C-alpha angles and dihedrals in degrees: 000000000000109000114210134197112202116213119189132116093220111090094200092054093047091049091049094050092045091052089053095048093044087067091063117087094207098047127071128183104220098177151347134227134189103189140040095251091049091052093059092047093049094047090053092045101041102029094213122194092225139015116213097209133195118202104219116058138117120299118001110016124240094264093053091046092048090057091051094046093050093047095047100033107026092170090063115093119217122208115186115218109184147143093230115108096174116129093229094058091052093048094046092048093051092047089049087059103262112164094208144006122212131172121231092242089067115121122253089252091053092052094048092046092048092052091053093047094048091047089055092053098263124127127230133199124181109251093240091053093050089061090053096055101091147022110210105176101094105007137081137209117272116247112281140156088269122105118244091257091049089052089053091050091048090053090054091047090056089051087059097245121158122236091261092050092048089051091053094047095048096036094236133119125272088242091056090050090054091050092051092047091051090051091048091051091050095047094046092041094233133133105208143037091249092052089050090053093049092047090051092051097044092049096043093244090139129043122236137189 
């Protein structure tokens, strides 16, 4: 059972999310919070598996609270659910340790799926936000342990391209793309494309505007 703490200062939104999650047999809302200070108290008291976190609420904002939650309770997953589409909010949330970033116009199925993925150790970013992560036109990857070709593949991963699309852009075979992606996963110690993207952002491996 995935135990969830809902954090939002709007009662109607909390009620709506709770009603959606109550329909799922493997998810249980164990508590709610409306401010930053309350979040930390509830996490300590309830020990939830995941916090569904808004960004804008009284006191410390959701990004500040996320950083505190992740530093004090590293086992607790944090999934941002917000209306903010600004690049800087996404970047700050990821660097604070957020395990996912969804927008409030996400469907009920997307929210439920994201909670399950985050609870299993995966990371989730709303598709529109993924496209906002980087500006590639006049910038390059920072130096990493990745080869130049692996850096190129990683850039295309962040853009959201499929293996076939990456192969076409880089003029290599689909099989070669898979080999490079496997090497990237191994070097970055990640298990999914989304985790690779988040790692790249958190560690400044890709530029952004």
